[in-house]
C-alpha positions in Angstrom: 42.2 42.3 185.1 39.9 42.6 182.0 37.6 41.0 184.3 37.5 43.7 186.5 37.6 46.1 183.5 34.5 44.3 181.6 32.7 44.7 185.1 33.6 48.0 185.8 32.0 48.9 182.5 28.9 46.9 182.7 28.3 49.0 186.1 28.6 52.0 184.6 25.7 51.4 181.8 23.5 49.7 184.0 23.7 52.6 186.3 23.2 55.3 183.2 20.4 53.2 182.3 18.5 53.1 185.4 18.8 56.8 185.7 17.9 57.3 182.6 14.5 55.2 183.6 13.8 57.0 186.4 13.9 60.5 184.4 11.1 59.4 182.3 9.3 57.7 184.9 9.6 61.5 186.7 8.8 63.4 183.6 5.6 61.3 182.9 4.1 61.3 186.5 1.2 63.6 186.9 1.6 66.6 188.8 -0.2 69.8 190.0 0.5 71.8 186.8 -1.3 69.3 184.8 -5.0 71.1 186.2 -5.2 73.3 183.6 -4.9 70.5 181.0 -7.4 68.5 182.7 -9.7 71.3 182.9 -10.4 72.3 179.4 -10.3 68.8 178.4 -13.3 68.1 180.6 -14.9 71.4 179.4 -14.5 70.3 175.6 -16.0 67.1 176.7 -18.9 68.3 178.5 -19.5 70.7 175.3 -22.5 69.8 173.2 -21.6 67.8 170.2 -22.5 68.9 166.5 -23.8 66.6 163.5 -22.4 66.6 160.5 -24.5 67.0 157.4 -24.8 63.7 154.9 -23.1 63.6 152.1 -25.3 65.1 149.1 -26.7 62.6 146.7 -24.7 62.5 143.3 -26.3 62.4 140.3 -25.5 59.0 138.0 -23.1 60.4 135.0 -25.2 60.6 132.1 -22.9 60.1 128.7 -23.2 62.9 126.1 -23.7 61.6 122.3 -22.3 64.5 119.9 -24.9 65.2 117.5 -23.0 67.7 115.2 -20.5 65.7 113.0 -21.7 66.7 109.8 -21.3 70.7 110.9 -17.7 72.2 110.4 -15.0 71.7 112.8 -14.6 75.3 114.7 -10.9 74.7 114.6 -11.0 75.0 110.8 -11.2 78.0 108.9 -14.3 78.0 106.9 -14.8 76.7 103.4 -14.7 79.5 100.6 -16.9 78.8 97.4 -15.4 80.4 94.7 -17.3 81.8 92.0 -18.0 79.6 88.9 -18.8 81.0 85.3 -21.2 78.0 85.0 -22.5 78.9 88.6 -26.8 78.2 88.4 -29.4 80.4 88.8 -30.1 80.5 93.1 -32.9 78.7 93.8 -32.6 76.4 90.7 -30.5 74.1 93.2 -32.4 71.4 94.6 -31.3 68.0 96.4 -32.5 65.1 93.9 -36.2 64.2 94.9 -36.1 60.5 93.7 -32.8 59.8 94.1 -32.4 55.9 96.1 -29.5 56.8 98.7 -26.2 54.3 98.4 -24.6 52.7 101.4 -21.6 55.5 101.4 -24.5 58.4 101.5 -24.9 57.3 105.5 -21.6 58.7 106.6 -20.6 61.9 107.1 -17.6 62.9 104.5 -15.2 63.5 107.1 -15.4 59.9 107.9 -14.7 58.6 104.8 -11.2 58.2 103.8 -9.6 57.6 100.5 -6.9 54.8 100.6 -6.3 54.5 97.1 -7.4 54.3 93.2 -7.7 52.1 90.3 -7.3 52.7 86.4 -9.5 50.8 84.3 -9.7 51.2 80.9 -8.2 54.8 80.8 -10.8 56.0 83.8 -10.0 56.2 87.6 -12.3 54.3 90.3 -11.3 55.4 94.0 -11.1 53.0 97.2 -13.0 54.4 99.8 -12.5 53.2 103.5 -15.8 54.0 105.7 -15.4 54.3 109.5 -16.2 50.7 110.0 -12.7 50.0 107.8 -14.7 48.8 104.6 -13.5 49.2 101.5 -15.7 50.7 98.9 -14.9 51.1 95.0 -16.5 54.2 93.7 -16.7 56.1 90.1 -17.8 59.4 88.8 -21.3 60.5 89.3 -22.0 58.5 92.3 -22.8 59.8 95.5 -21.1 59.6 99.2 -21.4 61.6 102.1 -24.5 62.9 103.8 -24.9 66.0 101.8 -25.8 64.9 98.1 -22.0 64.9 97.4 -21.7 63.9 93.7 -18.3 62.5 92.6 -17.5 65.2 90.0 -13.7 63.6 89.3 -11.4 61.1 90.4 -7.5 61.3 89.8 -5.0 59.1 91.3 -4.8 60.8 94.4 -7.8 62.6 95.4 -11.2 62.8 94.4 -13.6 66.2 93.5 -16.9 66.2 95.2 -19.7 68.6 95.0 -22.1 68.7 97.9 -25.8 70.3 97.9 -25.5 72.1 100.9 -28.5 74.3 103.0 -27.5 77.9 102.4 -29.6 78.7 106.0 -32.2 80.7 104.0 -34.2 77.4 102.7 -32.8 77.6 99.5 -29.4 75.3 98.3 -26.2 75.8 97.2 -22.9 73.9 95.7 -20.3 73.2 97.9 -17.1 72.0 96.4 -14.8 69.1 98.1 -11.7 67.6 97.9 -11.0 63.8 99.6 -7.2 63.5 99.3 -5.6 60.1 99.5 -4.5 59.4 103.0 -1.0 60.1 104.0 -0.8 62.7 100.8 -1.9 65.7 102.6 0.1 68.8 101.8 1.3 70.7 104.3 
């Protein structure tokens, strides 16, 4: 009885599968209702073909070297120069004319970092790291930075420097600057 039942099930499935194949073949067969589609395809194929414009030629990338490293950052407030009682007469301020520049005067002051200090015989000396990573010892009355920055005072955690900068009108003025120990900035 089981064999008859299995044959009958197989026969039903085979018939259903044949019916599906017949319907698929009938749906794919061409007929008169496809004439409008064939006419449209022939019309499109007969139309003149356009040409695609060539890609534009790209110029190679040219790197830009930032040349305003010595200028104040536009994101920082301008330096306020306080009035000093011992302020020299305008026009008497001049960069040193016969000054032999030291190694640290080749670096922008913003790129130099105070990384420590030494106290020898009651006097502090600063330890400055340049942008190449070399540590230099500096003392009072030495020059650093590109603006004739003269070290006036050295404390344990800071250097007080006075730079000679252009006033924009052909003269010069003194600008005090402070270089603080790395990591000790007061916020």
